[in-house]
Backbone atoms as SQL, in Angstrom:
CREATE TABLE atoms (id INTEGER PRIMARY KEY, chain TEXT, resi INTEGER, resn TEXT, atom TEXT, x REAL, y REAL, z REAL);
INSERT INTO atoms VALUES
  (1, 'A', 1, 'MET', 'N', 162.583, 194.336, 136.765),
  (2, 'A', 1, 'MET', 'CA', 163.646, 193.405, 137.097),
  (3, 'A', 1, 'MET', 'C', 164.117, 193.694, 138.520),
  (4, 'A', 2, 'ALA', 'N', 164.052, 192.715, 139.375),
  (5, 'A', 2, 'ALA', 'CA', 164.465, 192.883, 140.775),
  (6, 'A', 2, 'ALA', 'C', 165.984, 192.868, 140.877),
  (7, 'A', 3, 'SER', 'N', 166.491, 193.700, 141.761),
  (8, 'A', 3, 'SER', 'CA', 167.942, 193.704, 141.955),
  (9, 'A', 3, 'SER', 'C', 168.347, 192.512, 142.817),
  (10, 'A', 4, 'ALA', 'N', 169.557, 192.044, 142.600),
  (11, 'A', 4, 'ALA', 'CA', 170.050, 190.886, 143.342),
  (12, 'A', 4, 'ALA', 'C', 170.247, 191.262, 144.811),
  (13, 'A', 5, 'LYS', 'N', 169.895, 190.344, 145.665),
  (14, 'A', 5, 'LYS', 'CA', 170.078, 190.567, 147.102),
  (15, 'A', 5, 'LYS', 'C', 171.577, 190.535, 147.411),
  (16, 'A', 6, 'PRO', 'N', 172.086, 191.526, 148.132),
  (17, 'A', 6, 'PRO', 'CA', 173.526, 191.507, 148.445),
  (18, 'A', 6, 'PRO', 'C', 173.863, 190.312, 149.333),
  (19, 'A', 7, 'GLU', 'N', 175.041, 189.774, 149.096),
  (20, 'A', 7, 'GLU', 'CA', 175.485, 188.635, 149.902),
  (21, 'A', 7, 'GLU', 'C', 175.745, 189.071, 151.337),
  (22, 'A', 8, 'ALA', 'N', 175.379, 188.189, 152.262),
  (23, 'A', 8, 'ALA', 'CA', 175.638, 188.469, 153.672),
  (24, 'A', 8, 'ALA', 'C', 177.143, 188.472, 153.920),
  (25, 'A', 9, 'LEU', 'N', 177.557, 189.341, 154.806),
  (26, 'A', 9, 'LEU', 'CA', 178.969, 189.393, 155.176),
  (27, 'A', 9, 'LEU', 'C', 179.280, 188.303, 156.199),
  (28, 'A', 10, 'VAL', 'N', 180.521, 187.879, 156.214),
  (29, 'A', 10, 'VAL', 'CA', 180.981, 186.892, 157.183),
  (30, 'A', 10, 'VAL', 'C', 180.839, 187.484, 158.580),
  (31, 'A', 11, 'ARG', 'N', 180.364, 186.669, 159.503),
  (32, 'A', 11, 'ARG', 'CA', 180.280, 187.071, 160.912),
  (33, 'A', 11, 'ARG', 'C', 181.323, 186.274, 161.675),
  (34, 'A', 12, 'LEU', 'N', 182.031, 186.929, 162.568),
  (35, 'A', 12, 'LEU', 'CA', 183.123, 186.294, 163.312),
  (36, 'A', 12, 'LEU', 'C', 182.650, 185.733, 164.642),
  (37, 'A', 13, 'ASP', 'N', 183.106, 184.519, 164.946),
  (38, 'A', 13, 'ASP', 'CA', 182.938, 183.943, 166.285),
  (39, 'A', 13, 'ASP', 'C', 184.340, 183.718, 166.830),
  (40, 'A', 14, 'LEU', 'N', 184.728, 184.548, 167.778),
  (41, 'A', 14, 'LEU', 'CA', 186.067, 184.503, 168.383),
  (42, 'A', 14, 'LEU', 'C', 186.010, 183.935, 169.796),
  (43, 'A', 15, 'ASN', 'N', 184.949, 183.227, 170.132),
  (44, 'A', 15, 'ASN', 'CA', 184.716, 182.813, 171.515),
  (45, 'A', 15, 'ASN', 'C', 185.420, 181.536, 171.939),
  (46, 'A', 16, 'ASN', 'N', 186.061, 180.821, 171.017),
  (47, 'A', 16, 'ASN', 'CA', 186.751, 179.594, 171.397),
  (48, 'A', 16, 'ASN', 'C', 187.940, 179.941, 172.294),
  (49, 'A', 17, 'PRO', 'N', 188.017, 179.353, 173.507),
  (50, 'A', 17, 'PRO', 'CA', 189.098, 179.704, 174.434),
  (51, 'A', 17, 'PRO', 'C', 190.495, 179.373, 173.903),
  (52, 'A', 18, 'VAL', 'N', 190.615, 178.323, 173.097),
  (53, 'A', 18, 'VAL', 'CA', 191.927, 177.983, 172.523),
  (54, 'A', 18, 'VAL', 'C', 192.337, 179.060, 171.525),
  (55, 'A', 19, 'PHE', 'N', 191.398, 179.485, 170.663),
  (56, 'A', 19, 'PHE', 'CA', 191.698, 180.559, 169.723),
  (57, 'A', 19, 'PHE', 'C', 192.090, 181.829, 170.460),
  (58, 'A', 20, 'GLN', 'N', 191.343, 182.183, 171.498),
  (59, 'A', 20, 'GLN', 'CA', 191.647, 183.392, 172.264),
  (60, 'A', 20, 'GLN', 'C', 193.044, 183.325, 172.872),
  (61, 'A', 21, 'ALA', 'N', 193.394, 182.185, 173.466),
  (62, 'A', 21, 'ALA', 'CA', 194.726, 182.035, 174.069),
  (63, 'A', 21, 'ALA', 'C', 195.803, 182.144, 173.000),
  (64, 'A', 22, 'ASN', 'N', 195.592, 181.470, 171.856),
  (65, 'A', 22, 'ASN', 'CA', 196.572, 181.540, 170.763),
  (66, 'A', 22, 'ASN', 'C', 196.757, 182.973, 170.286),
  (67, 'A', 23, 'LEU', 'N', 195.667, 183.709, 170.137),
  (68, 'A', 23, 'LEU', 'CA', 195.725, 185.092, 169.664),
  (69, 'A', 23, 'LEU', 'C', 196.478, 185.972, 170.657),
  (70, 'A', 24, 'LEU', 'N', 196.141, 185.842, 171.930),
  (71, 'A', 24, 'LEU', 'CA', 196.749, 186.710, 172.940),
  (72, 'A', 24, 'LEU', 'C', 198.206, 186.372, 173.215),
  (73, 'A', 25, 'GLU', 'N', 198.634, 185.150, 172.876),
  (74, 'A', 25, 'GLU', 'CA', 200.033, 184.753, 173.079),
  (75, 'A', 25, 'GLU', 'C', 200.945, 185.168, 171.928),
  (76, 'A', 26, 'LEU', 'N', 200.368, 185.651, 170.815),
  (77, 'A', 26, 'LEU', 'CA', 201.189, 186.088, 169.691),
  (78, 'A', 26, 'LEU', 'C', 202.003, 187.317, 170.085),
  (79, 'A', 27, 'GLN', 'N', 203.190, 187.440, 169.497),
  (80, 'A', 27, 'GLN', 'CA', 203.980, 188.652, 169.676),
  (81, 'A', 27, 'GLN', 'C', 203.216, 189.812, 169.040),
  (82, 'A', 28, 'LYS', 'N', 203.458, 191.008, 169.518),
  (83, 'A', 28, 'LYS', 'CA', 202.678, 192.181, 169.118),
  (84, 'A', 28, 'LYS', 'C', 202.535, 192.336, 167.594),
  (85, 'A', 29, 'PRO', 'N', 203.616, 192.245, 166.801),
  (86, 'A', 29, 'PRO', 'CA', 203.443, 192.424, 165.341),
  (87, 'A', 29, 'PRO', 'C', 202.515, 191.362, 164.726),
  (88, 'A', 30, 'GLN', 'N', 202.661, 190.107, 165.182),
  (89, 'A', 30, 'GLN', 'CA', 201.799, 189.044, 164.642),
  (90, 'A', 30, 'GLN', 'C', 200.366, 189.199, 165.136),
  (91, 'A', 31, 'ARG', 'N', 200.197, 189.618, 166.378),
  (92, 'A', 31, 'ARG', 'CA', 198.853, 189.835, 166.921),
  (93, 'A', 31, 'ARG', 'C', 198.141, 190.928, 166.123),
  (94, 'A', 32, 'HIS', 'N', 198.861, 192.006, 165.811),
  (95, 'A', 32, 'HIS', 'CA', 198.268, 193.090, 165.027),
  (96, 'A', 32, 'HIS', 'C', 197.929, 192.620, 163.618),
  (97, 'A', 33, 'ALA', 'N', 198.794, 191.800, 163.022),
  (98, 'A', 33, 'ALA', 'CA', 198.517, 191.258, 161.690),
  (99, 'A', 33, 'ALA', 'C', 197.273, 190.364, 161.730),
  (100, 'A', 34, 'ALA', 'N', 197.149, 189.549, 162.788),
  (101, 'A', 34, 'ALA', 'CA', 195.978, 188.678, 162.936),
  (102, 'A', 34, 'ALA', 'C', 194.708, 189.527, 163.084),
  (103, 'A', 35, 'LEU', 'N', 194.779, 190.583, 163.881),
  (104, 'A', 35, 'LEU', 'CA', 193.616, 191.461, 164.051),
  (105, 'A', 35, 'LEU', 'C', 193.255, 192.156, 162.741),
  (106, 'A', 36, 'ASP', 'N', 194.255, 192.527, 161.945),
  (107, 'A', 36, 'ASP', 'CA', 193.987, 193.110, 160.624),
  (108, 'A', 36, 'ASP', 'C', 193.238, 192.116, 159.742),
  (109, 'A', 37, 'THR', 'N', 193.657, 190.845, 159.784),
  (110, 'A', 37, 'THR', 'CA', 192.984, 189.812, 158.990),
  (111, 'A', 37, 'THR', 'C', 191.546, 189.623, 159.463),
  (112, 'A', 38, 'LEU', 'N', 191.335, 189.611, 160.780),
  (113, 'A', 38, 'LEU', 'CA', 189.982, 189.474, 161.305),
  (114, 'A', 38, 'LEU', 'C', 189.112, 190.656, 160.875),
  (115, 'A', 39, 'GLY', 'N', 189.683, 191.843, 160.875),
  (116, 'A', 39, 'GLY', 'CA', 188.960, 193.026, 160.399),
  (117, 'A', 39, 'GLY', 'C', 188.602, 192.904, 158.929),
  (118, 'A', 40, 'LYS', 'N', 189.521, 192.378, 158.146),
  (119, 'A', 40, 'LYS', 'CA', 189.273, 192.170, 156.718),
  (120, 'A', 40, 'LYS', 'C', 188.122, 191.185, 156.523),
  (121, 'A', 41, 'LEU', 'N', 188.133, 190.082, 157.284),
  (122, 'A', 41, 'LEU', 'CA', 187.091, 189.063, 157.151),
  (123, 'A', 41, 'LEU', 'C', 185.692, 189.644, 157.372),
  (124, 'A', 42, 'ARG', 'N', 185.568, 190.578, 158.292),
  (125, 'A', 42, 'ARG', 'CA', 184.263, 191.175, 158.615),
  (126, 'A', 42, 'ARG', 'C', 183.637, 191.902, 157.431),
  (127, 'A', 43, 'HIS', 'N', 184.468, 192.277, 156.452),
  (128, 'A', 43, 'HIS', 'CA', 183.979, 193.055, 155.309),
  (129, 'A', 43, 'HIS', 'C', 183.829, 192.212, 154.046),
  (130, 'A', 44, 'LEU', 'N', 183.999, 190.891, 154.169),
  (131, 'A', 44, 'LEU', 'CA', 183.916, 190.005, 153.005),
  (132, 'A', 44, 'LEU', 'C', 182.655, 189.151, 153.057),
  (133, 'A', 45, 'SER', 'N', 182.170, 188.785, 151.889),
  (134, 'A', 45, 'SER', 'CA', 181.122, 187.762, 151.799),
  (135, 'A', 45, 'SER', 'C', 181.834, 186.404, 151.795),
  (136, 'A', 46, 'TRP', 'N', 181.073, 185.332, 151.960),
  (137, 'A', 46, 'TRP', 'CA', 181.697, 184.010, 151.936),
  (138, 'A', 46, 'TRP', 'C', 182.327, 183.715, 150.579),
  (139, 'A', 47, 'ASN', 'N', 181.676, 184.124, 149.486),
  (140, 'A', 47, 'ASN', 'CA', 182.288, 183.900, 148.170),
  (141, 'A', 47, 'ASN', 'C', 183.618, 184.619, 148.044),
  (142, 'A', 48, 'GLN', 'N', 183.720, 185.802, 148.622),
  (143, 'A', 48, 'GLN', 'CA', 184.987, 186.528, 148.594),
  (144, 'A', 48, 'GLN', 'C', 186.048, 185.817, 149.431),
  (145, 'A', 49, 'VAL', 'N', 185.658, 185.238, 150.561),
  (146, 'A', 49, 'VAL', 'CA', 186.604, 184.482, 151.391),
  (147, 'A', 49, 'VAL', 'C', 187.167, 183.318, 150.593),
  (148, 'A', 50, 'TYR', 'N', 186.277, 182.577, 149.928),
  (149, 'A', 50, 'TYR', 'CA', 186.709, 181.406, 149.163),
  (150, 'A', 50, 'TYR', 'C', 187.680, 181.773, 148.046),
  (151, 'A', 51, 'ARG', 'N', 187.507, 182.954, 147.452),
  (152, 'A', 51, 'ARG', 'CA', 188.328, 183.358, 146.306),
  (153, 'A', 51, 'ARG', 'C', 189.560, 184.170, 146.686),
  (154, 'A', 52, 'ASP', 'N', 189.636, 184.670, 147.910),
  (155, 'A', 52, 'ASP', 'CA', 190.724, 185.569, 148.294),
  (156, 'A', 52, 'ASP', 'C', 192.059, 184.827, 148.319),
  (157, 'A', 53, 'SER', 'N', 192.980, 185.246, 147.470),
  (158, 'A', 53, 'SER', 'CA', 194.270, 184.548, 147.372),
  (159, 'A', 53, 'SER', 'C', 195.159, 184.805, 148.589),
  (160, 'A', 54, 'GLY', 'N', 194.916, 185.873, 149.330),
  (161, 'A', 54, 'GLY', 'CA', 195.706, 186.146, 150.525),
  (162, 'A', 54, 'GLY', 'C', 195.306, 185.275, 151.704),
  (163, 'A', 55, 'LEU', 'N', 194.024, 184.929, 151.802),
  (164, 'A', 55, 'LEU', 'CA', 193.548, 184.112, 152.913),
  (165, 'A', 55, 'LEU', 'C', 193.835, 182.624, 152.708),
  (166, 'A', 56, 'LYS', 'N', 193.792, 182.183, 151.465),
  (167, 'A', 56, 'LYS', 'CA', 194.041, 180.772, 151.129),
  (168, 'A', 56, 'LYS', 'C', 193.199, 179.821, 151.979),
  (169, 'A', 57, 'TRP', 'N', 191.878, 179.978, 151.912),
  (170, 'A', 57, 'TRP', 'CA', 190.914, 179.118, 152.598),
  (171, 'A', 57, 'TRP', 'C', 191.051, 177.710, 152.027),
  (172, 'A', 58, 'GLU', 'N', 191.420, 176.739, 152.871),
  (173, 'A', 58, 'GLU', 'CA', 191.661, 175.369, 152.405),
  (174, 'A', 58, 'GLU', 'C', 191.046, 174.358, 153.361),
  (175, 'A', 59, 'LYS', 'N', 190.408, 173.340, 152.790),
  (176, 'A', 59, 'LYS', 'CA', 189.865, 172.248, 153.589),
  (177, 'A', 59, 'LYS', 'C', 191.020, 171.406, 154.120),
  (178, 'A', 60, 'ILE', 'N', 190.938, 171.008, 155.401),
  (179, 'A', 60, 'ILE', 'CA', 191.960, 170.156, 156.012),
  (180, 'A', 60, 'ILE', 'C', 191.427, 168.726, 156.008),
  (181, 'A', 61, 'SER', 'N', 191.977, 167.911, 155.139),
  (182, 'A', 61, 'SER', 'CA', 191.527, 166.519, 155.015),
  (183, 'A', 61, 'SER', 'C', 192.130, 165.623, 156.078),
  (184, 'A', 62, 'SER', 'N', 193.249, 166.030, 156.662),
  (185, 'A', 62, 'SER', 'CA', 193.965, 165.173, 157.616),
  (186, 'A', 62, 'SER', 'C', 193.386, 165.226, 159.023),
  (187, 'A', 63, 'ILE', 'N', 192.386, 166.092, 159.262),
  (188, 'A', 63, 'ILE', 'CA', 191.758, 166.202, 160.575),
  (189, 'A', 63, 'ILE', 'C', 190.283, 165.842, 160.430),
  (190, 'A', 64, 'LYS', 'N', 189.843, 164.868, 161.222),
  (191, 'A', 64, 'LYS', 'CA', 188.429, 164.486, 161.220),
  (192, 'A', 64, 'LYS', 'C', 187.654, 165.510, 162.039),
  (193, 'A', 65, 'PRO', 'N', 186.638, 166.136, 161.420),
  (194, 'A', 65, 'PRO', 'CA', 185.875, 167.143, 162.171),
  (195, 'A', 65, 'PRO', 'C', 185.006, 166.504, 163.246),
  (196, 'A', 66, 'PRO', 'N', 184.714, 167.246, 164.296),
  (197, 'A', 66, 'PRO', 'CA', 183.817, 166.747, 165.342),
  (198, 'A', 66, 'PRO', 'C', 182.407, 166.522, 164.781),
  (199, 'A', 67, 'PRO', 'N', 181.598, 165.738, 165.473),
  (200, 'A', 67, 'PRO', 'CA', 180.214, 165.528, 165.029),
  (201, 'A', 67, 'PRO', 'C', 179.477, 166.861, 164.864),
  (202, 'A', 68, 'GLY', 'N', 178.709, 166.962, 163.797),
  (203, 'A', 68, 'GLY', 'CA', 177.933, 168.171, 163.535),
  (204, 'A', 68, 'GLY', 'C', 178.664, 169.222, 162.725),
  (205, 'A', 69, 'ILE', 'N', 179.944, 168.998, 162.434),
  (206, 'A', 69, 'ILE', 'CA', 180.732, 169.939, 161.631),
  (207, 'A', 69, 'ILE', 'C', 181.148, 169.211, 160.361),
  (208, 'A', 70, 'ASP', 'N', 180.836, 169.823, 159.206),
  (209, 'A', 70, 'ASP', 'CA', 181.135, 169.175, 157.927),
  (210, 'A', 70, 'ASP', 'C', 182.626, 169.036, 157.673),
  (211, 'A', 71, 'ALA', 'N', 183.376, 170.100, 157.930),
  (212, 'A', 71, 'ALA', 'CA', 184.812, 170.083, 157.636),
  (213, 'A', 71, 'ALA', 'C', 185.500, 171.189, 158.419),
  (214, 'A', 72, 'ILE', 'N', 186.793, 170.972, 158.668),
  (215, 'A', 72, 'ILE', 'CA', 187.643, 171.992, 159.279),
  (216, 'A', 72, 'ILE', 'C', 188.484, 172.594, 158.154),
  (217, 'A', 73, 'TYR', 'N', 188.692, 173.889, 158.219),
  (218, 'A', 73, 'TYR', 'CA', 189.435, 174.607, 157.189),
  (219, 'A', 73, 'TYR', 'C', 190.578, 175.377, 157.831),
  (220, 'A', 74, 'SER', 'N', 191.561, 175.718, 157.005),
  (221, 'A', 74, 'SER', 'CA', 192.622, 176.607, 157.471),
  (222, 'A', 74, 'SER', 'C', 192.602, 177.857, 156.601),
  (223, 'A', 75, 'LEU', 'N', 193.066, 178.945, 157.176),
  (224, 'A', 75, 'LEU', 'CA', 193.208, 180.186, 156.446),
  (225, 'A', 75, 'LEU', 'C', 194.423, 180.912, 156.977),
  (226, 'A', 76, 'ARG', 'N', 195.035, 181.699, 156.127),
  (227, 'A', 76, 'ARG', 'CA', 196.206, 182.478, 156.547),
  (228, 'A', 76, 'ARG', 'C', 195.722, 183.639, 157.394),
  (229, 'A', 77, 'ILE', 'N', 196.215, 183.671, 158.647),
  (230, 'A', 77, 'ILE', 'CA', 195.802, 184.755, 159.553),
  (231, 'A', 77, 'ILE', 'C', 196.917, 185.786, 159.707),
  (232, 'A', 78, 'THR', 'N', 198.167, 185.362, 159.526),
  (233, 'A', 78, 'THR', 'CA', 199.320, 186.276, 159.430),
  (234, 'A', 78, 'THR', 'C', 200.197, 185.729, 158.306),
  (235, 'A', 79, 'GLN', 'N', 201.271, 186.417, 158.009),
  (236, 'A', 79, 'GLN', 'CA', 202.174, 185.971, 156.943),
  (237, 'A', 79, 'GLN', 'C', 202.720, 184.577, 157.221),
  (238, 'A', 80, 'SER', 'N', 202.938, 184.227, 158.495),
  (239, 'A', 80, 'SER', 'CA', 203.570, 182.948, 158.830),
  (240, 'A', 80, 'SER', 'C', 202.676, 181.989, 159.618),
  (241, 'A', 81, 'ARG', 'N', 201.440, 182.378, 159.888),
  (242, 'A', 81, 'ARG', 'CA', 200.560, 181.542, 160.717),
  (243, 'A', 81, 'ARG', 'C', 199.229, 181.297, 160.021),
  (244, 'A', 82, 'ARG', 'N', 198.668, 180.123, 160.305),
  (245, 'A', 82, 'ARG', 'CA', 197.352, 179.765, 159.797),
  (246, 'A', 82, 'ARG', 'C', 196.415, 179.512, 160.969),
  (247, 'A', 83, 'ALA', 'N', 195.174, 179.852, 160.779),
  (248, 'A', 83, 'ALA', 'CA', 194.140, 179.571, 161.778),
  (249, 'A', 83, 'ALA', 'C', 193.299, 178.410, 161.264),
  (250, 'A', 84, 'THR', 'N', 192.694, 177.680, 162.198),
  (251, 'A', 84, 'THR', 'CA', 191.713, 176.673, 161.814),
  (252, 'A', 84, 'THR', 'C', 190.336, 177.203, 162.176),
  (253, 'A', 85, 'ALA', 'N', 189.358, 176.805, 161.367),
  (254, 'A', 85, 'ALA', 'CA', 188.009, 177.324, 161.547),
  (255, 'A', 85, 'ALA', 'C', 187.027, 176.419, 160.819),
  (256, 'A', 86, 'TYR', 'N', 185.743, 176.688, 161.044),
  (257, 'A', 86, 'TYR', 'CA', 184.719, 176.053, 160.235),
  (258, 'A', 86, 'TYR', 'C', 183.609, 177.051, 159.996),
  (259, 'A', 87, 'ARG', 'N', 182.836, 176.769, 158.950),
  (260, 'A', 87, 'ARG', 'CA', 181.707, 177.639, 158.612),
  (261, 'A', 87, 'ARG', 'C', 180.454, 177.107, 159.278),
  (262, 'A', 88, 'ASP', 'N', 179.698, 178.006, 159.886),
  (263, 'A', 88, 'ASP', 'CA', 178.430, 177.677, 160.515),
  (264, 'A', 88, 'ASP', 'C', 177.438, 178.760, 160.091),
  (265, 'A', 89, 'GLY', 'N', 176.723, 178.528, 158.997),
  (266, 'A', 89, 'GLY', 'CA', 175.847, 179.556, 158.442),
  (267, 'A', 89, 'GLY', 'C', 176.685, 180.735, 157.970),
  (268, 'A', 90, 'ASP', 'N', 176.366, 181.934, 158.439),
  (269, 'A', 90, 'ASP', 'CA', 177.148, 183.119, 158.077),
  (270, 'A', 90, 'ASP', 'C', 178.390, 183.282, 158.954),
  (271, 'A', 91, 'PHE', 'N', 178.515, 182.463, 159.999),
  (272, 'A', 91, 'PHE', 'CA', 179.622, 182.602, 160.944),
  (273, 'A', 91, 'PHE', 'C', 180.848, 181.828, 160.507),
  (274, 'A', 92, 'ILE', 'N', 182.020, 182.413, 160.752),
  (275, 'A', 92, 'ILE', 'CA', 183.273, 181.674, 160.732),
  (276, 'A', 92, 'ILE', 'C', 183.628, 181.473, 162.207),
  (277, 'A', 93, 'ARG', 'N', 183.672, 180.229, 162.614),
  (278, 'A', 93, 'ARG', 'CA', 183.977, 179.889, 164.004),
  (279, 'A', 93, 'ARG', 'C', 185.450, 179.526, 164.068),
  (280, 'A', 94, 'LEU', 'N', 186.245, 180.423, 164.628),
  (281, 'A', 94, 'LEU', 'CA', 187.694, 180.232, 164.693),
  (282, 'A', 94, 'LEU', 'C', 188.058, 179.333, 165.860),
  (283, 'A', 95, 'LEU', 'N', 188.972, 178.385, 165.608),
  (284, 'A', 95, 'LEU', 'CA', 189.309, 177.361, 166.589),
  (285, 'A', 95, 'LEU', 'C', 190.704, 177.513, 167.169),
  (286, 'A', 96, 'THR', 'N', 191.705, 177.693, 166.313),
  (287, 'A', 96, 'THR', 'CA', 193.096, 177.760, 166.770),
  (288, 'A', 96, 'THR', 'C', 193.894, 178.683, 165.861),
  (289, 'A', 97, 'ILE', 'N', 195.071, 179.066, 166.339),
  (290, 'A', 97, 'ILE', 'CA', 196.103, 179.661, 165.486),
  (291, 'A', 97, 'ILE', 'C', 197.310, 178.753, 165.641),
  (292, 'A', 98, 'ALA', 'N', 197.699, 178.116, 164.556),
  (293, 'A', 98, 'ALA', 'CA', 198.786, 177.140, 164.600),
  (294, 'A', 98, 'ALA', 'C', 200.134, 177.842, 164.756),
  (295, 'A', 99, 'PRO', 'N', 201.056, 177.215, 165.516),
  (296, 'A', 99, 'PRO', 'CA', 202.380, 177.824, 165.685),
  (297, 'A', 99, 'PRO', 'C', 203.218, 177.812, 164.411),
  (298, 'A', 100, 'ASP', 'N', 202.898, 176.915, 163.479),
  (299, 'A', 100, 'ASP', 'CA', 203.578, 176.892, 162.187),
  (300, 'A', 100, 'ASP', 'C', 202.616, 176.333, 161.149),
  (301, 'A', 101, 'HIS', 'N', 202.986, 176.455, 159.885),
  (302, 'A', 101, 'HIS', 'CA', 202.100, 176.077, 158.782),
  (303, 'A', 101, 'HIS', 'C', 201.646, 174.628, 158.856),
  (304, 'A', 102, 'ASP', 'N', 202.562, 173.685, 159.041),
  (305, 'A', 102, 'ASP', 'CA', 202.211, 172.264, 159.008),
  (306, 'A', 102, 'ASP', 'C', 201.313, 171.841, 160.153),
  (307, 'A', 103, 'SER', 'N', 201.466, 172.438, 161.314),
  (308, 'A', 103, 'SER', 'CA', 200.654, 172.000, 162.454),
  (309, 'A', 103, 'SER', 'C', 199.182, 172.363, 162.274),
  (310, 'A', 104, 'ALA', 'N', 198.870, 173.313, 161.411),
  (311, 'A', 104, 'ALA', 'CA', 197.474, 173.632, 161.118),
  (312, 'A', 104, 'ALA', 'C', 196.786, 172.442, 160.447),
  (313, 'A', 105, 'TYR', 'N', 197.583, 171.613, 159.791),
  (314, 'A', 105, 'TYR', 'CA', 197.038, 170.476, 159.041),
  (315, 'A', 105, 'TYR', 'C', 197.163, 169.179, 159.823),
  (316, 'A', 106, 'GLY', 'N', 197.491, 169.247, 161.105),
  (317, 'A', 106, 'GLY', 'CA', 197.599, 168.052, 161.911),
  (318, 'A', 106, 'GLY', 'C', 198.912, 167.308, 161.714),
  (319, 'A', 107, 'ARG', 'N', 199.896, 167.968, 161.076),
  (320, 'A', 107, 'ARG', 'CA', 201.206, 167.348, 160.833),
  (321, 'A', 107, 'ARG', 'C', 202.268, 168.151, 161.552),
  (322, 'A', 108, 'LYS', 'N', 203.363, 167.511, 161.869),
  (323, 'A', 108, 'LYS', 'CA', 204.508, 168.231, 162.466),
  (324, 'A', 108, 'LYS', 'C', 205.718, 167.987, 161.631);
């Protein structure tokens, strides 16, 4: 009986300039919390991301994704902030860190 192949871990893409600016503009405690979340993501499989109650991975229906992207998602990156991202194979491509919960969903 062959053993099951371990699931690939999530790979981070932090190269989006908007995401980088949002991250670097956070106050120190929130920036550290965001970095802790990013560190956590590196150790999870995609199935674990989908099930993690702390991350709250959710599809954003109110934002039309760009061509070539199936859907945009939000996840909790700090206690009070959500990031937007999409899945590209094993990569999570991070796009923004919203200033408040509702703006992550395209609402104010």
